[in-house]
C-alpha positions as semicolon CSV with decimal commas, in nm:
position;residue;x (nm);y (nm);z (nm)
1;T;0,975;0,457;0,626
2;G;1,320;0,545;0,650
3;L;1,589;0,384;0,846
4;D;1,527;0,223;1,197
5;P;1,541;0,508;1,459
6;N;1,613;0,285;1,718
7;I;1,927;0,195;1,564
8;S;2,230;0,411;1,579
9;Y;2,406;0,510;1,258
10;I;2,763;0,693;1,209
11;V;2,785;0,870;0,872
12;E;3,129;0,991;0,771
13;V;3,222;1,224;0,543
14;T;3,541;1,259;0,386
15;A;3,735;1,463;0,119
16;S;4,071;1,658;0,138
17;G;3,982;2,069;0,094
18;M;3,688;2,079;0,340
19;T;3,694;2,295;0,618
20;E;3,726;1,975;0,845
21;P;3,669;1,634;0,831
22;A;3,375;1,532;0,991
23;R;3,193;1,236;1,182
24;K;2,846;1,252;1,313
25;E;2,586;0,978;1,498
26;I;2,240;1,017;1,410
27;T;1,960;0,846;1,503
28;A;1,704;1,036;1,316
29;D;1,497;0,887;1,067
30;P;1,574;0,984;0,757
31;V;1,928;1,014;0,837
32;I;2,005;1,408;0,756
33;V;2,392;1,542;0,748
34;N;2,410;1,922;0,699
35;G;2,618;2,197;0,615
36;F;2,943;2,036;0,488
37;Q;3,159;2,270;0,303
38;T;3,453;2,269;0,049
39;D;3,689;2,516;-0,019
40;D;3,975;2,373;-0,267
41;S;3,902;2,367;-0,668
42;K;4,128;2,077;-0,707
43;N;3,906;1,835;-0,591
44;T;3,599;1,688;-0,753
45;H;3,470;1,414;-0,536
46;L;3,314;1,410;-0,197
47;N;3,286;1,051;-0,076
48;L;3,051;0,959;0,218
49;T;3,045;0,612;0,397
50;W;2,810;0,507;0,677
51;N;2,838;0,208;0,927
52;F;2,516;0,052;1,062
53;T;2,428;-0,213;1,307
54;G;2,157;-0,435;1,235
55;T;2,060;-0,577;0,854
56;A;2,104;-0,327;0,580
57;P;1,809;-0,225;0,381
58;A;1,732;-0,531;0,106
59;D;1,732;-0,269;-0,171
60;G;2,021;-0,017;-0,041
61;W;1,997;0,347;0,001
62;I;1,939;0,679;-0,154
63;L;2,180;0,994;-0,071
64;L;1,987;1,271;-0,184
65;Y;2,187;1,606;-0,170
66;T;2,142;1,983;-0,234
67;V;2,444;2,243;-0,339
68;D;2,390;2,548;-0,150
69;G;1,982;2,477;-0,082
70;S;1,924;2,463;-0,501
71;G;1,827;2,169;-0,698
72;S;1,842;1,796;-0,584
73;E;2,014;1,503;-0,658
74;R;1,993;1,138;-0,581
75;V;2,230;0,856;-0,558
76;E;2,122;0,495;-0,551
77;C;2,347;0,311;-0,347
78;K;2,338;-0,053;-0,291
79;D;2,619;-0,052;-0,047
80;A;2,701;0,199;0,272
81;S;2,914;0,434;0,048
82;A;2,869;0,709;-0,245
83;S;3,057;0,930;-0,436
84;V;2,918;1,303;-0,516
85;A;3,083;1,490;-0,812
86;P;3,143;1,774;-0,932
87;L;3,258;1,893;-0,604
88;L;3,223;2,258;-0,603
89;P;3,435;2,516;-0,449
90;G;3,280;2,706;-0,154
91;A;2,948;2,513;-0,195
92;T;2,750;2,364;0,116
93;Y;2,637;2,038;0,033
94;N;2,315;1,907;0,254
95;F;2,269;1,518;0,250
96;T;1,951;1,292;0,336
97;L;2,018;0,930;0,324
98;Q;1,715;0,713;0,326
99;T;1,624;0,341;0,266
100;A;1,598;0,240;-0,097
101;D;1,211;0,109;-0,070
102;G;0,929;0,183;-0,258
103;R;0,799;0,405;-0,019
104;T;1,085;0,630;-0,022
105;V;1,088;0,683;-0,387
106;Y;0,713;0,785;-0,413
107;N;0,768;1,016;-0,143
108;D;1,051;1,186;-0,295
109;M;0,859;1,197;-0,640
110;F;0,538;1,366;-0,491
111;S;0,737;1,586;-0,241
112;Y;0,911;1,678;-0,539
113;L;0,618;1,737;-0,804
114;N;0,426;1,945;-0,504
115;E;0,754;2,179;-0,477
116;K;0,714;2,242;-0,852
117;D;0,339;2,342;-0,822
118;I;0,272;1,987;-1,011
119;T;-0,037;1,854;-0,886
120;P;-0,014;1,463;-0,863
121;F;-0,295;1,238;-0,967
122;V;-0,231;0,897;-0,830
123;D;-0,388;0,518;-0,958
124;L;-0,375;0,283;-0,701
125;F;-0,428;0,005;-0,942
126;H;-0,292;0,009;-1,317
127;W;-0,283;-0,319;-1,436
128;D;-0,007;-0,437;-1,152
129;M;-0,157;-0,758;-0,986
130;P;0,118;-0,902;-0,720
131;M;0,212;-1,240;-0,835
132;C;0,166;-1,377;-0,486
133;L;-0,195;-1,240;-0,514
134;Q;-0,227;-1,372;-0,846
135;E;-0,144;-1,726;-0,745
136;K;-0,419;-1,720;-0,467
137;G;-0,695;-1,625;-0,745
138;G;-0,647;-1,258;-0,791
139;F;-0,949;-1,038;-0,874
140;A;-1,168;-1,362;-0,849
141;N;-1,077;-1,438;-0,469
142;P;-1,362;-1,324;-0,245
143;E;-1,111;-1,141;-0,035
144;F;-0,987;-0,956;-0,310
145;P;-1,170;-0,659;-0,189
146;Q;-1,032;-0,672;0,161
147;W;-0,688;-0,681;0,023
148;F;-0,741;-0,352;-0,177
149;E;-0,903;-0,188;0,127
150;N;-0,578;-0,262;0,314
151;F;-0,368;-0,172;0,026
152;A;-0,547;0,179;-0,023
153;R;-0,549;0,263;0,344
154;V;-0,156;0,225;0,326
155;C;-0,114;0,484;0,071
156;F;-0,343;0,725;0,179
157;E;-0,169;0,723;0,509
158;A;0,169;0,708;0,371
159;F;0,095;0,984;0,073
160;G;-0,244;1,143;0,152
161;D;-0,083;1,468;0,282
162;R;0,068;1,519;-0,073
163;V;-0,168;1,378;-0,322
164;A;-0,547;1,507;-0,337
165;F;-0,657;1,320;-0,651
166;W;-0,700;0,927;-0,664
167;S;-0,814;0,697;-0,888
168;T;-0,912;0,358;-0,736
169;F;-0,874;0,160;-1,091
170;N;-0,741;0,216;-1,407
171;E;-0,947;0,069;-1,712
172;P;-1,112;-0,228;-1,539
173;S;-1,314;-0,352;-1,849
174;I;-0,971;-0,431;-1,984
175;F;-0,816;-0,579;-1,711
176;I;-1,145;-0,796;-1,666
177;R;-1,290;-0,875;-1,986
178;G;-0,949;-0,885;-2,209
179;G;-0,781;-1,037;-1,904
180;L;-0,990;-1,301;-1,748
181;W;-1,248;-1,357;-2,055
182;G;-1,126;-1,246;-2,398
183;G;-0,781;-1,379;-2,329
184;T;-0,596;-1,080;-2,487
185;F;-0,423;-0,943;-2,193
186;P;-0,232;-1,063;-1,893
187;P;-0,327;-1,340;-1,718
188;F;-0,481;-1,451;-2,080
189;G;-0,783;-1,606;-1,900
190;R;-1,074;-1,748;-2,111
191;D;-1,333;-1,806;-1,814
192;P;-1,657;-1,612;-1,821
193;H;-1,758;-1,709;-1,481
194;Q;-1,403;-1,635;-1,287
195;A;-1,431;-1,271;-1,501
196;I;-1,794;-1,184;-1,395
197;Q;-1,688;-1,285;-1,030
198;A;-1,416;-1,065;-1,040
199;A;-1,577;-0,770;-1,215
200;H;-1,802;-0,781;-0,900
201;N;-1,476;-0,811;-0,658
202;V;-1,325;-0,493;-0,865
203;V;-1,668;-0,296;-0,808
204;I;-1,700;-0,378;-0,440
205;A;-1,311;-0,307;-0,412
206;H;-1,365;0,014;-0,547
207;F;-1,614;0,116;-0,284
208;R;-1,441;-0,005;-0,006
209;A;-1,147;0,214;-0,104
210;V;-1,360;0,544;-0,124
211;R;-1,490;0,474;0,196
212;A;-1,167;0,432;0,398
213;Y;-1,042;0,751;0,220
214;R;-1,355;0,966;0,323
215;E;-1,324;0,772;0,702
216;M;-0,943;0,880;0,702
217;G;-1,049;1,222;0,690
218;F;-0,841;1,327;0,356
219;A;-0,982;1,644;0,183
220;G;-0,908;1,522;-0,177
221;K;-1,061;1,347;-0,429
222;I;-1,120;1,006;-0,518
223;G;-1,294;0,861;-0,816
224;S;-1,231;0,580;-1,075
225;V;-1,084;0,597;-1,453
226;N;-1,241;0,352;-1,718
227;C;-1,207;0,352;-2,115
228;T;-1,470;0,353;-2,360
229;S;-1,520;0,338;-2,743
230;A;-1,753;0,443;-2,950
231;V;-1,986;0,144;-3,061
232;H;-2,178;0,170;-3,394
233;P;-2,408;-0,097;-3,542
234;A;-2,298;-0,278;-3,842
235;R;-2,640;-0,232;-4,016
236;M;-2,934;0,013;-3,931
237;V;-3,135;-0,296;-3,802
238;P;-3,289;-0,367;-3,453
239;E;-3,095;-0,672;-3,342
240;D;-2,779;-0,452;-3,446
241;L;-2,868;-0,156;-3,227
242;D;-2,965;-0,389;-2,950
243;A;-2,584;-0,526;-3,008
244;V;-2,485;-0,190;-2,948
245;A;-2,634;-0,173;-2,616
246;Y;-2,503;-0,514;-2,524
247;Q;-2,177;-0,409;-2,587
248;Y;-2,157;-0,092;-2,389
249;A;-2,356;-0,265;-2,115
250;T;-2,105;-0,549;-2,031
251;G;-1,793;-0,289;-2,114
252;F;-1,789;0,050;-1,984
253;D;-2,148;0,031;-1,777
254;L;-2,050;-0,312;-1,616
255;F;-1,854;-0,074;-1,402
256;I;-1,983;0,286;-1,416
257;E;-2,346;0,259;-1,351
258;P;-2,249;0,052;-1,011
259;M;-2,009;0,341;-0,924
260;V;-2,224;0,574;-1,023
261;Y;-2,552;0,460;-0,946
262;G;-2,529;0,131;-0,716
263;H;-2,635;-0,124;-0,975
264;Y;-2,555;-0,302;-1,277
265;P;-2,709;-0,229;-1,610
266;K;-3,071;-0,330;-1,617
267;R;-3,021;-0,513;-2,000
268;M;-2,736;-0,674;-1,900
269;I;-2,918;-0,846;-1,609
270;E;-3,220;-0,905;-1,770
271;E;-3,119;-1,012;-2,139
272;L;-2,791;-1,167;-2,103
273;P;-2,842;-1,483;-1,931
274;I;-2,432;-1,538;-1,874
275;Y;-2,450;-1,262;-1,621
276;R;-2,730;-1,362;-1,394
277;E;-2,582;-1,708;-1,411
278;H;-2,239;-1,625;-1,292
279;L;-2,267;-1,327;-1,027
280;P;-2,299;-1,389;-0,683
281;E;-2,635;-1,474;-0,586
282;N;-2,657;-1,168;-0,340
283;F;-2,488;-0,945;-0,566
284;Q;-2,761;-0,647;-0,518
285;E;-2,728;-0,694;-0,161
286;D;-2,332;-0,648;-0,168
287;L;-2,374;-0,334;-0,400
288;D;-2,639;-0,198;-0,139
289;K;-2,393;-0,265;0,170
290;W;-2,088;-0,094;0,005
291;F;-2,217;0,188;-0,249
292;I;-2,070;0,526;-0,195
293;P;-2,061;0,815;-0,433
294;M;-1,712;0,887;-0,587
295;D;-1,590;1,245;-0,662
296;F;-1,541;1,180;-1,052
297;L;-1,548;0,972;-1,329
298;G;-1,204;0,968;-1,566
299;V;-1,290;0,868;-1,929
300;N;-0,973;0,687;-2,144
301;Y;-1,161;0,712;-2,516
302;Y;-0,995;0,540;-2,794
303;I;-1,129;0,452;-3,103
304;C;-1,471;0,340;-3,287
305;N;-1,620;0,002;-3,312
306;R;-1,885;-0,172;-3,532
307;T;-2,093;-0,457;-3,400
308;Q;-2,358;-0,663;-3,489
309;Y;-2,609;-0,913;-3,340
310;D;-2,482;-1,276;-3,296
311;P;-2,727;-1,514;-3,105
312;N;-2,456;-1,757;-3,040
313;K;-2,222;-1,537;-2,864
314;P;-2,271;-1,489;-2,483
315;L;-2,326;-1,135;-2,536
316;L;-2,545;-1,167;-2,801
317;S;-2,344;-0,941;-3,038
318;T;-1,971;-0,924;-3,178
319;Y;-1,727;-0,653;-3,289
320;V;-1,693;-0,668;-3,716
321;E;-1,464;-0,388;-3,746
322;N;-1,235;-0,119;-3,542
323;F;-1,206;0,237;-3,704
């Protein structure tokens, strides 16, 4: 984003020992001040100040500078001034002044990674729901898929030229099943209806983000990352083998089957009444409308679990041991 190109900014660099003091009026976005040189080894600091009209950025500025074109240093400045040290005799300093907003920080990071031949892999959502949206219902709000698409488009437009690998959601089985049903993860909900509605919204949001990425013409890859555990029966009996299937269907497969195949797990829909009761009435129509294949599936694998059949549980199964 940078500074407002319609506002005139004056950047002044002063230091005894420089070949000459300098003032430069700049309207570029971001502000770049090039080619200031010092030749006095007794001076160890170079002070920069800038004047501006209008309102200062809420988070201040970031001053980026290089010495003789190599390396990169950054100074976060709440006020319109900065000090660079140590000052190297005979060196040429190049400066860039940017507003210290989130987009600037990410732009700097992605550019730096690419310069070092490190390929960025970006999760659009890794468990950081804005509180203002959580207060409106968060994932369970029917408008969530539109919110997420809007957010994804902003990210793609801002960073898509330097980021070629995107994941829409990281581990939805954790932040939905643990966060909205099991009460073990923020926001510590225990409402099956809300959790199941939210799960459906996350799947649709995933599709909408993938569609947006393709529509915007980027040549990179986009997918999703989920986590799983190896689930074993507590006893080698048919009921516990069914319990294994239910745990997979309502965890990993709840998100992966619709993202890959365009439908929810058959056993979940046919044998677990709680899902039929709380999914939207037109859930398959939603899936058919928005489905679009993704480019890759990421898997985070953690532990092993044992489960056994329990007719008194909504999932007809319960975990009895982790190992």
